[in-house]
N, C-alpha and C positions, 0 to 999 in steps of 0.2 A: 298683073302679079300683085297680091295684097301684102303687107308688111309681116305677115305671119309667114308666109311662104318664104320670103326673103330670109328671115330669120332660121328656118330650117334649112335652106340652102346653103348659108353661111356655116352651119354645123356640119352638115354633110360634106362640105369641101374641106374640113379640116380646122375650121376656128374654133376653139375649144369654147364651149358653152357650158356653164353649170346645170346639173340637173334642175335645180331651182329655175332657171332661166329658160329652159326647154319646157318645162311643165308649164310653167306662167304662161308661156308663148301659145302653147297648145290648148288650154283651157280658156284662155281669152279669145282665142280664135273660134272655138266651139260656141262660147257665149256671143261672140261678135256677128256670126252668121245668123242670129235670130234678129238681129237690129235692134238691140235693147235701148231704153232711154239712157241717156249718159249717167244719169244718177244710180241706175243699176250697176253700170261699170265702175262707177266711183265707189261704190258699197263694195263690191267684190275686190277692188284694188286695195281698199282699207283693208278687208280681212286678210288678203295676201300678206300686206305690209305688217300687219300684227303679227302672223305667223311668223314670219321671216324675223321680226324684233324678239319674238320669244326665245328664239333659239339662238346658241352661242355660234360664232364663226364655224363654219364648216359642218355644222350639225344637221342641216336641212336633209342632205342625202342620207344619212342613218337614221333620221326620223322617219323620213318618207318610207323607207324600206321595212323598217320595223312596223310602221302604221299599216302598210299595204299587206306584209305577210300576216300581221295578226287578224286580218280580216277576210283574205284569200289565200289560195294556194300559193305555197312559197315560190319566190322568185329571186333569180340571182340579180345581184346589183348591176350587171351589164344588160340585163334584160327589162329592168325596172321601168324605164320611161316607156319602151315598146309596149310592155304589158298594160300599163296604165292607158296609154293612148288607144288600144284596142278595145279597152274595157269602159271607157267614158266617151260616150257618143252625144249627149244632148246636154242641154244648159240644165236641166234639173239634176243630172247626175254631177255636173259640173260643181254647182251650188252644193249640194250634200256633200261631195267631198271637201270643198274648202271649208265649210262650217264645221265638218267633223275633225279636219286637221287643225283648225283653230282651237276646238274643244278639248283636244288632246295634247296640244303642244306642251303645256304647262307639266301635265303628268310626266311626259317624256324627259322633260328637263329634270324634275323633282326625282325620278327613278334613280338618275345619276348623282344626285346630291342628297345623301342621307339627313343632312342638316338644314335642308330646305323648309321655308316656312309652311310649305305644302303639308308636312307631316306633323305639324304641331299638335293635331288632335288625334295622331295616330302613333303613339311612341313604340308600340310593338313593330309596326312597320318600319319604322326609322331604324330599330335594332337589328332586323333580319336585312334592310339594305345596306347597313355598315358591315355586317358578316358578309354578305355577297360582294362587296367591294373590296 
């Protein structure tokens, strides 16, 4: 049994793991099955760390759900991991997902903060975000 299966087994037995942990474990297991060079795994790990670093504490699950629902059929929070797992099956899909998550994490955070530097060139958007908040 590899480390990825052990991780899922712990979760199945009631050890609470975050959606971030579960998703990372699954995505890395998909990539690992292709026996990539260590540099590729390190690059993916770097992207993953950057995504988590961009998001405030506890925001990953909300971000992931907003991201997924913006591109796919709407899925409930409790079905999100299972749905992604059933949709992402190969290394290319994993890489595409991780790159896209990295590209859109800043926007997700900026939408929640109308004063973000992200909106400095878009005063109208800032105004509308203030109204929404």
